[in-house]
N, C-alpha and C positions, 0 to 999 in steps of 0.2 A: 873804564876800571875793572881791573881783577883783582880779586882777593887770592888769587894765587901767587902772583908774586912780582911787586916791581920796586926797583931799588930806592925810586921817588918815595915810594909810600912807609919808606923806612919801615918795613913789616918782612916780618918772616913769610916765607914760602907755607902756604896751607899745608903743601906736601910734608914741610919738616915737620911734621906728626904726626903723619899717617902711620897706619900699621901694616900689617903683612897680610899673604893672602893665603884664603884655604884652597884646598886642592877643587873642593867643588866651584871653585869660583869660577870657572869657565865653562860649565856644562850649562846646558841649554835645556830646561827645567819647564816643560809646557802642560799647563793645566794645573791640577790642582796640587799643592804642594804639601808634602807631610806636615801634620802636625798645625796646619794652616787653622786660623777659625771658623768656623762652624763650615763655611762657605768654601768657594774655588779661590783660586790666584787672578790675575791676570787675563790668563789664557782662557777664561770662560766665556763664549758667544753670548748667553741666556740673562745675565747680572745686567740688569739697567736700574738698581738699586739707587734713589735720589735720599737726600739728607733731609732727618729730622733733627731739631734740637731735641733731648732725653736726658735722662739722668743716667751716673755712669754704669750704675747698675743693669740699665738696659742694653748700654753699648757692651756689657758682658767686661766691663772695668773695676779695679778697686779704686773705693771714692780717696781713701786716704792716699793715695800714692798721685793724687791730680790735683789735689789739696797743697800737698807738699809740691809738687811742680809749680803753683803761682808763689807760694811763700821763696820758694828757691829763686826762682825769677825777679821776684821783688827786693833780693838782696843786691842785685847788681843796679839798681837804683842809684844806689850809694857809691860808695868808691870804689874799686875792682880792678886793683888794690887804691890807687891813687885817684881815678877817677870814675864815674859812673861809666859802665860799658853802655849803656843808651841812656836816652831823656825817658825812653818810655818804650813799650811794645803791647802788642795784642798777640796774645796766644789761644791756640786753636788747636783740641785734639779729640779725636774720635775713632770710631771703630764700627765699622758695619756701616750701616745707612743709619748710624747717629752721632751726632758732635755733643761730646759730655760734658765737653768744656769750652769756653769761648769768653776772655777775660781781656780788656785791657786794661795797662799798668802804667802809671807815669804821664809824661807829658807829651803832646804830638807837635807842638811848637812851646820853645821853653826860652832860648836865647835870641838875641838880636844881633851879636857879635861875637869871633873870641879874641882877646887879648892877648897877644902872643908874648907881649910884656910880662906879664905875669901868670901866663898859662893859665887865665880862668877864662869862662863865658861869662860875656854881659846878659845878665838876665832882661827881659821883659817885667815890664808892670805885671803885677801879678794879674788885671785884666787884662790883660792882652795876650797871656800866656793860653794856651789850648789843651785841655787834656785830652787824651787816649780815647778812643770810644773802639764801640766792636767795628764799628764799618768806616773808621781813618783809613786812608788811602795814602798805600807807600810806592813809594821811587826802589821795585824790586830789583835795580840794576841788573844782575849776572844773572838770576831766577827766569831774567826776561830770555836766555839763552832756551829756556826747555821749551819756550813757545814757537820761537823758530824751528827748532827741531821737529817739532810736532807736525808745523806745518811742511818741511821735508819729509817727514815721513807719510804722511798724507801723498804727496806726491811721487813719492815710489812704490806705494798702494796703488794708483792711477796708471803707472808706466810712463808717465812722464819723466822721471827723474829715475836715472841707473843707478844704484851702491856703488857699486864698484867703478862707473862709469870716471874718466878724468875730467877737471875740472873745465879742461881747455874746450871740451865735448861743449860746453854751455858757456863758454866766455874764453873765447880764442885769446884775449889781451892778456890772461891772465898768466900765460907761461912764462910771459920773461922774469930774469932774474935764475930759472933754472928750476920752475915750476912745472914744469909740465907733466911730470907723473904723479903730482898728487890727484887723490880721489874724492869724491865727496863722502866715499867711508873715512878717510883720513880727514874730513874737516870736520866731521861729528864724532869721532872721537880723540881728537884731538893727537894725531899722531901725524899731522901733514909737515911736520919740523920746521914750522913758523914759531917766532918766537913770541914772546907773550903780549906785547903790544909794541904799536910804533905811535907818536903824536900825529892822527892824522890832524888835528884840531889845527896845526902850525899853518895849512895848507889853507889859502882863503877860500878856494872854487873845490866844486865837486869836483872836476875834472883834476885839479891836482893831487886829491885825495887819492881819488882812485889808481893818478898815475903813481903815486909813491906805492902802493898796492901791487899794483902789475911789477912793477920793479922790483918788488923785495926780493932778498935774496936768501932762501930759507936756511936756520940754523941748523939743520937736521937735514937728512935725505928722510924721504917720506916713509911710514911705518917703522923707522928704526929706533924712533923715542918718542915717549911721551913728552910733552909738554904744554902746558894748558894756554891760551892764545886766544883773544877776542878776535883775531884775525881770520879765524875760522870762519867763526859764527857771524861776520861780516861777507867774508864771502860766499856764504851760503845764503844770506840774503840776497845779496845781487844776483845768483842762481835763480833763485826762486822769483825774481820781480821780472828776470830774463824769459823765463819758462812760461808765467801764466799771463806777463802781460799787467800786472796790480804789484803796486807799491804793497811793502811791508804791513802797512797799517789797513789795507785791505783784505788783505790775507788774513789777518788776526779776528779782523772783526767777522767777516763773513765764514769763516772757516772752525774758527773754534767759540770766541764770547758771544755773537749773536745763538748760533745753535743752541749752548748749554745755559743760556742765560746769565753770563757771567757780565753783567751791567755795568759793574764800576771796573773794569779792566780795559785797557786802553793804552795807545803812544799819545803823548802830548795832551793831557786833559785840560780841560777848559777852566776860564779863570772862576767860574763857578764852582768848580769843584774846589777849589783852593782853601777854604776853612776847613775843608774836610781832608786834607793831606798834611801828613807827617812832613815837618822840614827836615834839610841835612843839614847843608854845611855850611861854614863862614867861607866861599872858596874863594883864594886869595894866592897867590905867589910868595914864598917857593911852595908850600906844599899842594897846590893848584897849578893847574897848568892855566888855568884863564882866573882872572881878576872877575868874579860874579858878584861877589858880597853873599848875603845869605841865601841861598838856593832853596827854593820853596814854591812848589808848584811846577816846575821844571826838573827836567833830566839830569843829575847829578854829573854825571859821566862826560869828561871834557868830549871825549871822540862823539859820543851819543847826541853833544847838545850839536857841536859841531856840522853833525850830518843832517842836522834838523829837526833831531829831537826821536828818529826813526832810523833804529840800527837793530841788527839781527844779535849784536850783543847785550845792549841794555836799551832800558828805555821804555817798559811797560809799566805801567802804573797800575797797581789793582790793590784789593782788600781779601782780610782771610777768608771769610767767605764765599768769595772768587774761587778763593785757591782751592778752599775745600771742596769745592764744584770738580773744579781739575782733577783731584787728589780721587776724587770717588771715580769721576770715567773713566783714569786710568785702572785705577783696582779691579773696576769691574769690566776691564777687556776694552774698551772703547766708548762706552755707551753709559749715557745717563737719562733716566726717562725714557719718552721717543726718539731722541739724538742719539746719532752716532758719530763721531768724527775718526774713528780709527778702526780697523779689522782688531780683532783681537790679538792673530796671528803678528801684527804691527807694534803691538804695544808688547807683546813677548820681545821683538826684536831691539825694543827699548829699554828692557827690562835683562837682558842679555850681555856678559861680558865679553866682548869683541878685543880687549886688550888682556888676554893672558900671557902675552909674551910681556908684559909690563907688571910684575906682581907689586900690587900695593897702588895700582892707577886703573883700579875696576874702572871699566866704562861701559856701557850702551851706547844706544844713539841718541846720544844730548843727556842721558842720564850717570849721573856720578853711582858707582854701587861698593857697597859696602866698605864706606869711609868710617871709621869710627871716630874722628878727629872733629863732625858735626852730629853724625848719627847716635851716638854711642851707644849703649846697648840695644837699640831697635837695627843695627847693622846686622845683616845678613847677605849670603852671596844674592839675591835678588832684594835687597832694600835699595831704593832705589832715590834721589833727591839732588840739591841743587844749592849752593848759596850765595846770595847778593852780598857785593862791599859795604852796601849801605845797613846792612845787619840785618838782612833778611835770610829763610830758610826754609825748606819743604822738603818732607821724607816722609816717604811712604812705604810699607811694610808687608808686601803681600802673604806672608808666612802667618800673619797673624791681623790681617785685615784692617788695620790701623795706619792714621795718619795724623802728622804734626807740623804746624804752621806755626815758626815762630818770625815775628813781623817787628823789627825794632830799626829806632832812628839812630843806631850805634855813631854816625858820625856827625853827629848834632851836639855841639859847634863846631868840633872840629874830628879829622880823622883819626889824629895820634892818640887820642882818648881811649881809645880802646884797642885791644890786643886780644889773638886768639879766639877761639870758639866757646868760653867757657858755658854760658847760659844753655846755647844750642842743646850742648852736651847733657847739661843737668835737666834740663826738660826732655829730651829724649830719654835719658836714664828713668825718670819718673815714670812715664807712659809706658815706656818697655815692663818697669814692675808692676805696672798697674795691670798690667795682661797677664792673670794667673795661671801657675803652673799647679796643675791636679797632683795630687800622690799617687804614685804608682796601685799601691796598697794602702787601703786604712786612710785615716782622717788627715794624716801629719806626717810629712817627709821632714830629712834633715838636710836647712838650706844654710849653704854658706856665708849668704849676703854678697854686697855687689861695692863694696867698699875697695877703694883702690890703694894700693902701699901696705898691702895687709899679708899677713900668714894665717890662714882659719885649719885647725887641724880637727879632726874626731877620731878620734880613739876607741878601739877597741879593746878590751881587758883580754889577756893570756888566759886560754882555755886548751886545759890538757886533752890532746886526744882530735882537735880542729885540725882539720885536713884540706879542706877546701873553703874560699868564701863564695859566696853567693851575693848579690843585691842588685838593683836597678841603679842606673846613673843615668841623669839628665845634664846634660852640660850645654853651656854657650859661653865662651870667654874670648878675649882680644886675641886673636891667632898668634902664634908664633911668641907670645908677650907672656900669658896666664894661664902657666901649666896644672893642670889637674891631677896629681902623680898618688897613685895605692905602693905603701910603703911599708917594710917590717924590722922591728929592732929584736937583735937575742940579748941587748945588755940593757933592757929595762928602759929605754928608750934613749940611752946616749947616743946610740948612732942609727940611720936609717939607711936603709937600701931598697934599689925599688923593688916590686913584685909585678911581673908580666901577669897580662889576664887577657881575658878574651870579652868582646862581645859579641849580642845580636848570635847569627850562626856562624860564627867561629872566626871574624876579625880578632888578628890578633894585636897587641903593644905590648913586643918583644919591651920596650924602655919602660913599661910600667906607668905610661901618661898618655894622657888624652887633653886636646884643645881645640881651638874656634870654633866653629857652629856644626853641631849635630843634627842640626833637622828637626830639633825642636820636639824629639819624641824620648822617650822613655828606650833604655838600651839594658839589656839584661846582661850582667858581668859574669864570671866566672874566673879563678884564680885559683889553684894550687899554693898550697902553703909549704914554705920552705923548712918550717919548723914547726913542733907540733904544741910548743907551748910560748909562741914568739908573741909581742905587741904586734897590731896591724892598725894601720889610719889611712883616711884619705886626707890630703894635703893641698889644701887651693892658696895660691902665692898669685898675687896681682902686682904689677907694677903702678908708674906714678901717673901715667897718662891716665888710659881708658879702660874700661872694663864691660863685660859682657852681661848679657841676664844671671850670670852667675851657675850656679853646681846644687845638684839635688842628689840624695841618696837614700835611700828608699828600701823595706823589705832586706835587712842585714842580716843573714845565717852563715853562721859557721857550722859545717859537716862535718864529722868522722871518714874515716876510710870507709866505711861500707856505704855513706851516704845520707846516716843519719843526723840529724841537727842535734848537735851539744850548745848552740848558742842561738835564739832566737827574739830579737830584739823587740817581736810582737809579744814576748812574755815579759810583764812586767818588772819582775825580777831583772832579768838580762838586759833589759832596754836603760835602766836604774844604772848600770853599769858602763855603759857609753860615756865616754870624757870627750864632751862638745868644748873647744876652744876657740869662737869666733862662728861657730856654726847654731844655731838654733830651731825647732820644730818649728813649719809653718804648714798650715791648710792651703796655703796656694804661692 
C-alpha cells in the first residue's frame, strides 16, 4: 500500500500537495549545520546520545507549544471534517537526548466493522474497546521502507552492495521488460521508472509474484522521472536477501533492532502482542484488494500480507519509543549508546538529496527530504522522514536536533475516512514553533507568526532624512510560495513597490524579496531608500497550504546619508511608532 498515489484508494497523490525546492536542497552538507541546536548534525562521529524522559525546558523547547501540539492532535479525534482522521494516536516529540512529549490519545481498537451502506463504524462494546497507550504497537506501513533502506546502506558501507550497480548484477532475472539499466540508487530514490504498485497478491504463489516483477515494464526510463513505488523496495529486499543469504526479518533483527534495543519492532508480531496493537481496517472489496475483515495484529498492506508479512515496502510493526531510538541513532550519526549501525558518512548519504533534477521530490537514500506536506514547519533541505498509509510518520530535523513521531490508526475502520496529512502538519508546526529563535539584539524581536493564508505587515513611519535601512532578518518560509518583501510607498500607503536590499556579506536581493530556508541564522540587511520621506514596510504573505517557522525582524534602524541614526527602534519613542499588523514582539 502506498500513500503516494493509488487510483483504487480514491485519494489524491501525496505529491499533489508538495511545495517547491530551495537552491540549497542539492547541497551536500556534512558535519555541523549552521544554526543547529547546541550540537552537530548527523555527520558527527562522536555522538552517542541516548534518550531520557524530561521536561520541555530540559529539551530546549517551549512547553506551551508542546501542550498545543497535543490539544490540536485531539481535535482530529472528532469529525475532520466528516469523519475522525484517526481513532487514536501516540505522539512523541523530543530534542537532543530528551523526550519531552510522549502522549497517547483516543482508541487503539474502537470498531468491529465498517458499514458501507451508512458510512459508519460499528463500535465494539465499551468494555471491548482498547485505549491507546504509550507502548501501543502500530503497523508502520511504508515507514517500513526506512528499515529496508538502512539495511541496504549498511551493505553499501560494507562493500557487498554498490550504489551505482545495476540490479541485474544481483538479480539477473530482474532485467525482463526493459529493466536492465535500473540501478540500486534508482530503487532507493524512486527514480527507477516503476509504476507505483502492482497487485502481486493476485498471484497465489511466490514464484508467480516474482514473475510479475521480473516481467514488469517500466512506466518511464530509469533516472528520467520521480515516481514513488513500492516495487523499488520489494526489489531491494530481494537484493538484500540474495547477497546476505538471510531473510529480511532476520536482517532487521540482527542489524538494527537487536543492537539498538528496539524490542517492540519486528515483522509478524506474535499473537501475544495483539492486545497491545492498534487495529487497522475492515478490509473488504471493493476498497481493499482482499476480503479479510477487521485487520488487527497482521500487516494491512495486501502485497505484504501475500508475501507472508515480510516485505521491503511494508510489514514492520513498532511503537513510538522504538522509533525515537531510531531517530536519535540517525541524528547521532548512526550510533546509540554503545551500538553503531551506520557510519556518519552513510547517514549523510541518507540525508543528502539525490533528486536535484526533480524539484519538489527531494530524496536521500530511502528518506524523503524537505516535504512540507507532512513535515510542516520542521521542513528544511536536510529534514528527513517518511509516512505510512496506516497513519504513521517520522520526521527528523538535524538543524534543530529535533524529532517527531506521530503514529495514528487512520484507516480504522476504513481508509476512505481520512485524507491529507493535516494532523502531521499541525504537530510538526507546533514542534517547530517550540524551538526558540533568540532575538539578534535585546530581549525581543518582531515575529510574523505562522498563520496560513494571511498577510502580515510591519510598517515604519516616515522619517525625514532617512537614506538607508539596517536591521537583522531571520526567515524560514515555504519555498516559492510565501515571500518576505521589503516595500516602500511614496503616497502614504496606497501603493507599494519593492526595495532591493543586501544580506550578509553583500548577497543581493534585487526583487526586494526572500523566501525558503535561510539556514536558521540571523542575516544583516542593508537597503538604500529611494526617498527620504517614504513609508517602509516588511510584508510576509502566506498561502493556504503550508508555512515555515516564520520571519523575525530585529534591530531596525534608519540612517541618514552620513550614516547617523535618525530612527532606532531601541529607543522607546521610535519603537512605539512602528505599526505592526500581524506581527508581535517575541522573545523566542
